C-alpha positions in Angstrom: -2.9 -33.0 41.3 -5.4 -32.6 38.4 -8.4 -34.8 38.8 -9.5 -36.5 35.6 -13.2 -37.0 34.8 -14.6 -40.4 35.6 -14.0 -43.0 32.9 -16.9 -43.8 30.6 -18.7 -47.1 30.6 -16.6 -48.5 27.6 -13.5 -47.5 29.4 -14.6 -49.2 32.6 -15.4 -52.3 30.7 -11.9 -52.4 29.3 -10.3 -51.8 32.7 -12.4 -54.5 34.3 -12.1 -56.9 31.4 -15.9 -56.9 30.9 -17.5 -57.6 27.5 -18.7 -54.5 25.5 -21.8 -54.7 23.4 -21.3 -53.0 20.1 -23.8 -52.2 17.3 -23.1 -53.1 13.7 -22.2 -49.5 13.0 -19.9 -49.4 16.1 -18.1 -52.5 14.9 -17.2 -51.1 11.4 -13.4 -51.0 11.0 -12.4 -47.3 11.1 -9.6 -45.7 9.0 -7.4 -42.9 10.1 -7.4 -41.5 6.6 -11.1 -41.8 5.9 -12.6 -41.3 9.3 -10.2 -39.4 11.6 -8.5 -36.8 9.4 -11.9 -35.4 8.2 -12.9 -34.8 11.8 -9.7 -33.0 12.6 -10.1 -30.9 9.5 -13.7 -30.0 10.3 -12.7 -29.0 13.8 -10.0 -26.8 12.5 -7.2 -28.7 14.2 -5.1 -28.9 11.0 -5.8 -25.4 9.9 -2.9 -22.9 9.3 -3.9 -21.0 12.4 -3.7 -24.0 14.7 -1.6 -27.2 14.7 -0.8 -26.9 10.9 1.3 -23.7 11.4 4.3 -23.8 9.1 7.3 -25.6 10.5 6.5 -25.5 14.2 2.8 -26.5 14.6 1.2 -25.4 17.8 2.5 -26.0 21.3 4.6 -29.0 20.4 1.9 -30.7 18.3 2.1 -30.5 14.5 -0.3 -31.6 11.8 -0.1 -31.3 8.0 -2.3 -28.5 6.5 -5.8 -29.8 6.1 -4.6 -33.4 6.5 -2.9 -33.6 3.1 -0.1 -35.8 4.6 -2.1 -38.3 6.7 0.9 -40.7 7.2 2.8 -37.9 8.9 -0.2 -36.9 11.0 -0.7 -40.5 12.1 2.9 -40.6 13.3 2.5 -37.4 15.3 -0.8 -38.5 16.9 -0.1 -42.2 17.6 3.6 -42.6 18.0 5.1 -39.2 18.9 6.0 -38.6 22.5 5.6 -42.3 23.3 2.0 -42.3 22.2 0.9 -39.9 25.0 -1.9 -38.5 23.0 -4.0 -41.7 22.7 -4.9 -44.3 25.4 -6.6 -47.4 24.0 -7.5 -49.0 27.3 -9.7 -46.0 28.1 -10.2 -44.0 24.9 -12.1 -41.1 26.4 -9.1 -40.5 28.7 -6.9 -39.9 25.6 -5.3 -36.5 25.6 -6.5 -36.1 22.0 -10.1 -36.1 23.2 -9.6 -34.4 26.6 -7.9 -31.4 24.8 -10.4 -31.4 21.9 -13.3 -31.4 24.3 -11.7 -28.7 26.5 -11.9 -31.0 29.5 -8.3 -30.1 30.1 -6.9 -26.6 29.3 -6.8 -26.1 25.5 -5.8 -22.9 23.8 -8.2 -23.6 20.9 -11.2 -24.1 23.2 -13.8 -26.8 22.7 -13.5 -28.4 19.3 -15.4 -31.6 20.0 -18.6 -32.0 21.9 -18.6 -35.1 24.2 -21.2 -37.5 23.0 -21.4 -36.1 19.5 -21.0 -38.3 16.4 -17.5 -37.0 15.7 -16.5 -37.5 19.3 -17.8 -41.1 19.4 -16.0 -41.9 16.1 -12.7 -40.9 17.7 -13.5 -43.0 20.8 -14.2 -46.0 18.6 -11.1 -45.5 16.5 -8.9 -45.3 19.6 -10.7 -48.3 21.1 -10.0 -50.3 17.9 -6.3 -49.8 18.4 -5.8 -46.7 16.1 -5.7 -48.5 12.8 -4.1 -46.4 10.0 -6.0 -48.1 7.2 -7.1 -51.7 7.0 -6.2 -53.8 4.0 -8.8 -53.3 1.2 -10.3 -50.1 2.6 -11.3 -47.8 -0.2 -9.6 -44.5 -1.2 -11.5 -41.3 -1.7 -12.0 -40.7 -5.4 -14.3 -37.7 -5.7 -16.8 -35.4 -4.0 -20.3 -34.5 -5.1 -22.6 -31.8 -3.8 -26.3 -31.7 -4.3 -27.8 -29.6 -5.7 -25.0 -28.7 -8.1 -26.6 -25.5 -9.3 -29.7 -23.6 -8.2 -31.5 -20.3 -8.6 -32.3 -18.9 -5.2 -34.3 -15.9 -4.3 -32.8 -13.3 -2.0 -33.0 -14.1 1.7 -33.8 -17.8 1.2 -32.0 -20.9 2.4 -30.9 -24.2 0.9 -29.4 -27.2 2.6 -26.7 -29.0 0.8 -25.9 -32.7 0.7 -22.3 -33.8 0.2 -21.4 -37.3 -0.9 -18.0 -38.8 -1.0 -17.3 -41.4 -3.7 -14.7 -44.1 -3.2 -12.6 -46.0 -5.7 -14.5 -49.3 -4.9 -17.8 -47.8 -6.0 -19.2 -47.1 -2.5 -20.4 -43.7 -1.3 -20.8 -42.0 2.0 -22.8 -38.9 3.2 -20.2 -36.5 4.6 -22.3 -33.4 4.8 -21.6 -33.0 8.5 -17.8 -33.4 7.9 -17.3 -31.1 4.9 -16.0 -27.6 5.0 -18.0 -24.8 3.2 -16.9 -21.4 2.0 -18.7 -18.8 -0.2 -16.5 -17.0 -2.7 -18.7 -13.9 -2.4 -19.7 -13.7 1.3 -21.5 -10.4 0.6 -24.0 -12.4 -1.5 -24.4 -15.6 0.4 -23.3 -17.2 3.7 -23.0 -20.9 4.6 -23.1 -22.6 7.9 -21.1 -25.5 9.2 -23.8 -27.9 8.4 -24.0 -26.9 4.7 -27.1 -24.6 4.9 -26.7 -21.7 2.5 -28.5 -18.4 2.9 -28.6 -15.8 0.2 -28.4 -12.0 0.9 -29.8 -9.0 -1.0 -27.4 -8.8 -3.9 -28.3 -10.3 -7.3 -25.8 -12.2 -9.4 -23.9 -15.5 -9.3 -22.0 -16.9 -6.3 -20.3 -20.2 -5.6 -19.9 -22.2 -2.5 -16.7 -24.3 -2.2 -17.2 -27.6 -0.6 -14.1 -29.4 0.7 -13.6 -32.9 2.2 -10.6 -35.2 2.4 -8.5 -33.3 -0.2 -11.3 -33.2 -2.7 -13.4 -30.2 -3.7 -16.8 -29.6 -5.3 -18.7 -26.4 -6.0 -22.4 -25.4 -5.5 -23.3 -22.6 -7.9 -26.1 -20.2 -7.1 -27.9 -17.7 -9.3 -29.6 -15.0 -7.3 -32.1 -13.1 -9.4 -33.3 -9.6 -8.8 -36.4 -10.4 -10.8 -36.9 -7.1 -12.4 -38.4 -7.1 -15.9 -35.8 -7.1 -18.7 -38.0 -6.4 -21.7 -36.0 -3.9 -23.7 -32.3 -4.6 -24.4 -29.8 -2.5 -26.4 -29.0 -4.1 -29.7 -26.2 -6.7 -29.3 -23.0 -5.9 -31.3 -21.2 -9.1 -30.8 -21.1 -12.4 -28.9 -20.1 -10.6 -25.7 -23.4 -8.7 -25.7 -25.4 -11.9 -26.4 -23.9 -13.7 -23.4 -24.0 -10.7 -21.0 -27.6 -9.8 -21.9 -28.7 -13.5 -21.6 -27.3 -13.6 -18.1 -28.9 -10.2 -17.2 -32.2 -11.5 -18.5 -31.9 -14.7 -16.5 -31.3 -12.9 -13.2 -33.7 -10.1 -13.9 -31.3 -7.1 -14.0 -32.0 -4.6 -16.8 -28.9 -2.9 -18.3 -28.4 0.8 -18.4 -28.8 2.6 -21.7 -25.8 3.1 -24.1 -23.5 5.9 -23.2 -23.3 9.1 -25.3 -20.5 9.9 -27.7 -18.5 12.1 -25.4 -18.4 9.5 -22.7 -17.4 6.8 -25.1 -14.5 8.7 -26.6 -13.1 9.6 -23.2 -13.6 6.1 -21.8 -12.0 4.4 -24.8 -9.1 6.9 -25.0 -8.2 6.3 -21.3 -8.5 2.5 -21.5 -6.8 1.9 -24.9 -4.2 4.8 -25.0 -3.9 5.8 -21.4 -4.7 9.4 -22.1 -7.5 11.9 -22.4 -8.6 12.7 -26.0 -7.1 15.9 -27.4 -9.4 18.9 -27.9 -9.1 18.4 -31.7 -10.0 14.7 -31.4 -13.0 15.5 -29.3 -14.4 18.2 -31.5 -14.0 16.1 -34.6 -15.6 13.1 -33.1 -18.6 15.0 -31.7 -19.1 16.7 -35.0 -19.0 13.5 -37.0 -22.2 11.9 -38.3 -20.5 8.7 -39.5 -22.5 5.6 -38.3 -19.2 3.8 -37.6 -17.3 6.6 -35.9 -16.9 4.7 -32.7 -15.3 1.8 -34.5 -13.1 4.2 -36.4 -12.0 5.8 -33.1 -11.1 2.4 -31.7 -8.9 1.7 -34.7 -7.2 5.0 -34.5 -6.3 4.5 -30.9 -5.1 0.9 -31.5 -2.8 2.1 -34.3 -1.3 4.9 -32.1 2.0 4.7 -30.2 0.0 5.7 -27.2 -1.6 2.2 -27.2 1.9 0.7 -27.1 2.9 3.0 -24.3 -0.1 2.1 -22.2 0.1 -1.6 -22.5 3.9 -1.7 -22.2 3.5 0.1 -18.9 1.0 -2.6 -17.8 3.2 -5.6 -18.9 6.6 -4.3 -17.7 5.2 -3.7 -14.2 3.9 -7.3 -14.1 7.1 -8.7 -15.5 9.1 -7.1 -12.7 11.1 -4.5 -14.8 12.4 -3.2 -11.5 15.4 -1.0 -11.0 17.3 -1.9 -7.8 20.6 -0.4 -8.8 22.0 2.3 -11.1 23.5 -0.5 -13.2 20.1 -1.8 -14.0 19.2 1.1 -16.3 20.4 -0.6 -19.5 18.3 -3.7 -18.8 15.3 -1.7 -17.7 15.3 0.5 -20.8 16.0 -2.3 -23.2 13.3 -4.6 -21.8 10.7 -1.8 -21.8 11.5 -0.9 -25.4 11.3 -4.6 -26.4 7.8 -4.9 -24.8 6.6 -1.6 -26.3 7.9 -2.5 -29.8 6.0 -5.8 -29.5 2.8 -4.0 -28.5 3.2 -1.5 -31.4 3.8 -4.3 -33.9 1.0 -6.4 -32.4 3.2 -9.4 -31.7 1.0 -12.4 -31.0 0.7 -13.0 -27.3 1.9 -16.6 -27.4 5.0 -15.5 -29.3 5.8 -12.8 -26.7 5.5 -15.3 -23.9 7.6 -17.9 -25.7 10.3 -15.3 -26.3 10.4 -14.4 -22.6 10.4 -18.0 -21.3 13.0 -19.3 -23.7 15.2 -16.2 -23.7 18.9 -16.9 -24.1 21.9 -14.6 -24.6 22.6 -11.2 -23.1 20.3 -8.3 -22.5 22.0 -6.2 -25.1 21.5 -8.9 -27.8 18.2 -10.2 -26.6 16.3 -7.8 -24.2 13.8 -10.5 -23.3 16.6 -12.0 -21.1 16.0 -9.2 -18.7 13.2 -11.2 -17.1 15.7 -13.8 -15.9 17.7 -10.9 -14.3 14.9 -10.3 -11.8 13.5 -13.8 -11.5 16.4 -16.1 -10.8 15.3 -19.3 -9.1 13.2 -22.1 -10.7 10.7 -21.9 -7.9 10.2 -18.1 -8.4 10.1 -18.6 -12.2 7.4 -21.3 -12.0 5.3 -19.3 -9.5 5.4 -16.1 -11.6 4.7 -17.9 -14.9 1.8 -19.8 -13.4 0.2 -16.8 -11.8 0.9 -14.3 -14.6 0.3 -16.5 -17.7 -1.9 -19.3 -16.4 -3.9 -17.6 -13.7 -2.9 -20.3 -11.2 -1.4 -19.4 -7.8 1.0 -22.2 -7.1 2.8 -20.8 -4.1 0.9 -22.9 -1.5 1.8 -26.1 -3.3 5.5 -25.7 -2.6 5.1 -26.9 1.0 1.8 -28.8 0.9 -1.1 -29.7 -1.2 -3.0 -26.6 -2.4 -5.8 -26.0 0.0 -8.3 -24.8 -2.6 -7.1 -26.7 -5.7 -6.0 -30.1 -6.9 -2.4 -29.1 -7.2 0.1 -31.1 -5.2 3.8 -30.7 -4.4 4.6 -32.9 -7.3 2.7 -30.6 -9.6 4.6 -27.7 -8.2 8.0 -29.2 -8.7 7.0 -30.6 -12.1 6.4 -27.1 -13.3 9.7 -25.9 -11.7 11.6 -28.7 -13.6 11.0 -26.8 -16.9 13.4 -24.2 -15.6 16.0 -26.6 -14.1 18.4 -26.3 -17.1 18.7 -22.5 -17.1 22.3 -21.6 -16.9 24.0 -18.3 -16.1 27.5 -16.9 -16.8 28.7 -13.5 -15.7 29.5 -11.0 -18.5 31.8 -8.0 -18.7 28.9 -5.8 -17.6 28.5 -5.8 -13.8 25.3 -7.4 -12.7 24.5 -8.8 -16.2 24.5 -12.5 -16.9 24.5 -14.5 -20.0 21.5 -16.8 -20.0 21.8 -20.2 -21.7 20.3 -23.7 -21.8 22.7 -26.1 -20.1 22.4 -29.5 -21.6 21.3 -32.3 -19.3 18.3 -34.2 -17.9 15.5 -31.8 -17.0 14.5 -32.7 -13.5 14.3 -31.2 -10.0 14.1 -32.5 -6.5 10.8 -32.5 -4.6 12.0 -31.0 -1.3 9.7 -33.0 0.8 9.9 -36.5 -0.7 13.5 -36.0 -2.0 12.3 -37.7 -5.3 13.5 -36.3 -8.6 10.6 -34.9 -10.6 10.5 -34.5 -14.4 8.8 -31.6 -16.2 5.0 -31.7 -16.6 2.3 -29.2 -17.4 -0.5 -28.8 -14.9 -2.7 -31.8 -15.1 -0.4 -33.4 -17.6 1.9 -36.5 -17.5 5.7 -36.2 -17.1 7.6 -35.3 -20.3 10.6 -37.1 -21.5 12.9 -34.3 -22.9 16.2 -35.0 -24.6 19.2 -33.5 -22.9 19.9 -31.3 -25.9 16.3 -29.9 -26.0 15.4 -26.8 -24.0 12.5 -27.7 -21.7 11.3 -24.1 -21.6 10.3 -24.5 -25.3 8.2 -27.5 -24.3 6.5 -25.4 -21.6 5.8 -22.7 -24.2 4.4 -25.3 -26.6 2.0 -26.7 -23.9 0.9 -23.2 -22.8 0.0 -22.1 -26.3 -1.7 -25.4 -27.3 -5.3 -24.8 -28.2 -6.4 -27.4 -25.6 -4.6 -25.6 -22.8 -7.4 -24.8 -20.2 -5.5 -21.9 -18.6 -3.4 -19.8 -21.0 -6.1 -18.0 -23.1 -8.6 -17.7 -20.2 -6.0 -16.1 -17.9 -5.2 -13.4 -20.5 -8.8 -12.6 -21.6 -9.9 -12.4 -17.9 -7.0 -10.0 -17.2 -7.9 -7.8 -20.1 -11.6 -8.0 -19.3 -10.7 -6.5 -15.9 -8.6 -3.8 -17.5 -11.6 -2.6 -19.5 -14.5 -3.4 -17.1 -12.9 -2.8 -13.7 -13.5 -6.3 -12.4 -12.7 -9.7 -14.0 -15.1 -12.4 -14.9 -13.1 -14.2 -12.2 -11.9 -12.3 -9.2 -9.0 -11.9 -8.4 -8.0 -11.9 -12.0 -5.1 -14.3 -11.6 -6.8 -16.9 -9.4 -8.6 -19.2 -11.9 -9.7 -22.4 -10.2 -12.6 -24.8 -10.0 -13.5 -23.4 -6.6 -13.6 -19.8 -7.9 -15.8 -20.0 -11.0 -16.4 -17.1 -13.3 -19.6 -15.0 -12.9 -20.4 -15.8 -16.6 -18.7 -19.1 -17.5 -20.0 -19.1 -21.0 -18.6 -15.7 -21.7 -15.1 -16.6 -20.4 -15.1 -19.7 -22.6 -16.2 -17.8 -25.6 -13.6 -15.0 -25.1 -10.9 -17.6 -24.7 -11.9 -19.4 -27.9 -12.1 -16.2 -29.8 -8.6 -15.2 -28.6 -7.2 -18.6 -29.7 -8.9 -18.5 -33.1 -7.5 -15.0 -33.7 -4.0 -16.3 -33.3 -3.6 -14.8 -29.8 -4.1 -11.3 -31.3 -4.1 -8.7 -28.5 -5.4 -5.9 -30.6 -8.2 -8.0 -31.9 -9.1 -8.8 -28.3 -9.1 -5.1 -27.3 -11.2 -4.4 -30.5 -13.7 -7.0 -29.6 -14.1 -5.8 -26.0 -14.4 -2.1 -26.8 -16.8 -2.6 -29.7 -19.3 -4.4 -27.6 -22.4 -2.8 -26.4 -21.6 -4.0 -22.9 -18.5 -1.8 -22.9 -20.5 1.1 -24.3 -23.2 1.1 -21.6 -23.7 4.1 -19.5 -22.3 4.1 -16.0 -25.5 5.8 -14.8 -27.6 3.2 -13.0 -31.3 2.7 -13.6 -33.8 2.0 -10.9 -32.8 -1.6 -10.7 -29.1 -2.2 -11.4 -27.4 0.0 -8.8 -26.9 -3.1 -6.6 -25.3 -5.0 -9.5 -21.5 -5.4 -8.8 -20.6 -8.3 -11.1 -22.9 -8.8 -14.0 -21.9 -5.7 -16.1 -25.4 -4.3 -16.4 -23.7 -0.9 -16.5 -20.2 0.4 -16.8 -18.4 0.5 -13.4 -16.5 3.7 -13.0 -12.8 3.3 -12.1 -10.3 5.8 -10.8 -7.5 6.7 -13.2 -4.2 5.0 -12.5 -1.4 7.1 -11.2 0.5 7.5 -14.5 -2.7 8.2 -16.5 -3.9 10.8 -14.0 -0.6 12.6 -14.0 -0.7 12.8 -17.8 -4.4 13.9 -17.7 -3.5 16.6 -15.3 -0.7 17.8 -17.6 -2.9 17.5 -20.7 -5.7 19.5 -19.0 -3.5 22.2 -17.4 -1.1 22.5 -20.4 1.9 21.6 -18.3 4.7 19.1 -18.6 6.4 16.7 -16.1 10.1 16.2 -16.4 11.8 12.8 -15.7 15.5 12.1 -15.4 17.2 10.4 -18.4 14.2 10.9 -20.6 13.3 13.4 -23.3 11.3 16.5 -22.3 7.6 15.8 -22.7 7.8 12.1 -22.0 4.4 10.9 -20.6 4.3 9.2 -17.2 2.6 6.2 -18.9 5.8 5.8 -21.0 8.2 5.6 -18.0 10.3 2.4 -18.4 10.6 1.3 -14.8 9.7 1.9 -11.2 12.7 4.1 -10.3 10.7 7.3 -11.2 8.3 6.7 -8.4 10.7 7.9 -5.8 11.3 11.1 -7.7 7.6 11.8 -8.2 5.5 12.3 -5.1 2.4 12.3 -7.3 3.1 8.8 -8.6 3.9 7.6 -5.1 0.8 9.1 -3.6 -1.5 7.7 -6.3 -0.1 4.2 -6.1 2.1 3.5 -9.0 3.5 -0.1 -8.4 7.1 -0.9 -7.7 7.2 -3.8 -10.1 8.0 -6.2 -7.3 5.1 -8.6 -7.9 3.2 -10.3 -10.8 0.0 -9.4 -9.0 -1.9 -6.4 -10.2 -3.0 -5.8 -6.6 0.4 -4.2 -6.1 -1.1 -1.1 -7.8 -3.1 0.9 -5.3 -6.5 1.8 -6.8 -8.2 2.9 -3.7 -8.7 6.6 -2.8 -7.1 8.2 0.2 -7.0 11.4 2.1 -3.4 12.0 1.0 -4.6 11.9 -2.7 -7.3 14.4 -2.0 -5.0 16.8 -0.2 -2.3 16.5 -2.9 -4.8 17.5 -5.6 -6.2 20.3 -3.6 -3.2 21.8 -1.9 0.2 20.5 -3.2 2.6 23.0 -4.7 3.1 20.6 -7.6 -0.5 20.7 -8.7 -0.8 24.5 -8.1 2.4 25.0 -10.2 1.0 22.9 -13.1 -2.3 24.9 -13.1 -0.4 28.3 -13.0 2.4 27.4 -15.4 3.2 30.1 -17.9 1.8 29.2 -21.3 -0.6 26.7 -19.7 -4.3 26.5 -20.4 -5.4 28.9 -17.6 -2.7 31.4 -18.6 -3.6 31.2 -22.3 -7.4 31.4 -21.9 -7.0 34.4 -19.6 -5.4 36.5 -22.3 -7.4 39.3 -24.0 -9.4 38.2 -27.0 -10.8 34.9 -25.5 -14.4 35.2 -24.5 -15.5 33.6 -21.2 -18.1 31.5 -23.1 -15.5 30.0 -25.5 -13.0 29.5 -22.6 -15.6 27.6 -20.6 -16.5 25.4 -23.6 -12.8 24.5 -24.1 -12.3 23.7 -20.5 -15.2 21.3 -20.4 -14.2 19.7 -23.7 -10.6 19.2 -22.5 -11.6 17.8 -19.1 -14.7 15.8 -19.8 -14.9 15.6 -23.7 -18.3 17.2 -23.5 -20.0 20.6 -23.7 -21.0 22.2 -20.4 -24.7 22.1 -19.6 -26.6 25.4 -19.2 -26.1 25.5 -15.4 -22.4 24.7 -15.6 -22.0 27.4 -18.3 -23.8 30.0 -16.2 -21.8 29.4 -13.0 -18.4 29.2 -14.8 -18.9 32.4 -16.9 -20.2 34.3 -13.9 -17.0 33.3 -12.0 -14.9 34.6 -15.0 -16.9 37.8 -15.4 -14.8 40.0 -13.0 -12.0 41.9 -14.9 -9.8 41.8 -11.8 -7.6 38.8 -11.2 -8.8 37.2 -14.5 -5.8 34.7 -14.6 -6.6 33.7 -11.0 -10.2 33.1 -11.9 -9.2 30.7 -14.7 -6.8 28.9 -12.4 -9.6 28.5 -9.9 -11.8 27.0 -12.5 -9.2 24.6 -13.7 -8.5 23.6 -10.1 -12.2 23.0 -9.5 -12.7 20.9 -12.6 -9.8 18.6 -12.0 -10.9 17.9 -8.5 -14.3 16.6 -9.6 -15.0 12.9 -9.6 -16.0 13.2 -13.3 -12.4 14.2 -14.0 -10.6 11.7 -11.7 -12.6 8.7 -12.8 -13.0 6.9 -16.1 -16.8 6.5 -16.4 
């Protein structure tokens, strides 16, 4: 038989009916909500990896995630299994404490130290008869962290103080009970007691502080401290705000890039292609002071811009082919999005037409979104993440662990889609989408209460049965006061052009994940709204900035910068863009089923072509199964390197009859002219003297001249300079 440890003095006093002497602090009435749940959260008992595991909990004991449902937790602890987890006559003999202190076998190990403040609080609570919440006890109203913002040198420490504010005006120091998490652990780490230590990377980092369902943020600026005396001239408000931040943290920016780099960079980012040989030669020869602005306008007006951004949006909008019968919907939806990009349809109008789409796909291609996203829950989750930058998935089952969103917020958003009706049509797999008249409401699956539509942070809306609630949703999203809609889009586009968002991940905007440059994000969002949600104007503003036109070559100080945009961060070409670049450089063509010869990979309408193209699969073209851009693989791999170096597909493109290597190897083309063309086509620049010497020497042998040109093309396309947009 297991021998229990000897009872404590208070327990003996209870058993022997002896009086217990309590201090004033000991006699304070305790609350399960305000005193016990925070201890369980701090110890990790109600984390998803422990007793808050979905559905089953852990070893027969279940708690709500992070204590967001205290009433349920109270029932499990105090009343479940005939109250076996608590023992008021001898509190320290309670299973809750014996397990937590690992005095009896516990899979989670020791979570409570006997004699510690948290341990004694639980002893007192059990000894008081396990009250849930005494009448008049205050409710937690907010959380404050001090300091709120601070500049800290590298390798220094700062202790935080966390104060809970209650609705009766009282406060409580909860530093020892709060949970802490840095959003960039490579820049700062934080201990359990709230002591923050910075590391050796400059920039901005935030520490999330969580207690009792409330969150607060401690923002840190870590300066490098280098002199920032000479800045490139600012071209617009982006530069003013970026350079102000760089000056504040002491990180000098790189110099502006040269013309060749700019043209290649802008062509890849705006049009998804390399500049043509003719475009490059004309641009480099031009002396016009505004030639960069002219190049941006030319790219924005081209159908290539529409192809590139239709490719981006149709993947995010899940234009996925799962069956041969989907081809009509896939092609129609892709064309609809592309036409909108070409015509520069305002962004809010595009979103409204998707959300409120009715009819058939043939008559209204925007309906195709409802073909792939069928249930209200999926619809709200995709809309929130894609168009608002808010990840709501967690809030379906419990209060969001990092945000203020509850299950009611989740189902209130879902209620906007509660009146979407479907009828089968004569075309197999295609439905007629319509608004079915009725009261817009949906059931909260946990509380069983009926919830009406409401935007995030808004009150419930009363919507007449004849009114389509989706239009109300679109109205709220496009309202100039909406705190999410414009910011989510400009952050997404900032990442497209600058490799990383002002907020990372780009679709996770929340108070506890602040932007690295909050003033810039606010200014971009305001500019976007003022422009009438003009996507081309946003691209124009981003690419005209000096920040976008900085060199990717680091100076002696900013190599360590990974978030402040002191230089351009090189990014690997996306799968479709790289395949098109390979074809453009080699002078080859890729063929795709059901599409005209010469169709670019960037213009493919759906994901079905991935399975037919090993190149697209190896280089990570997404399957359009998610609204997250993370579905696209952007990391390098051994398979990619081997495919470029050894695959029959790449070798065939290089050696194709009539291709660049074949044409340049013909008599009448000098080695010097050929080398110049190859460098202009691959890198949009002239070769330097050493590159010219090596390349012409390789081409000097009259034997196997075509093979020599193929070798040179192969060597150039396997360089990082070719594979990356820099």
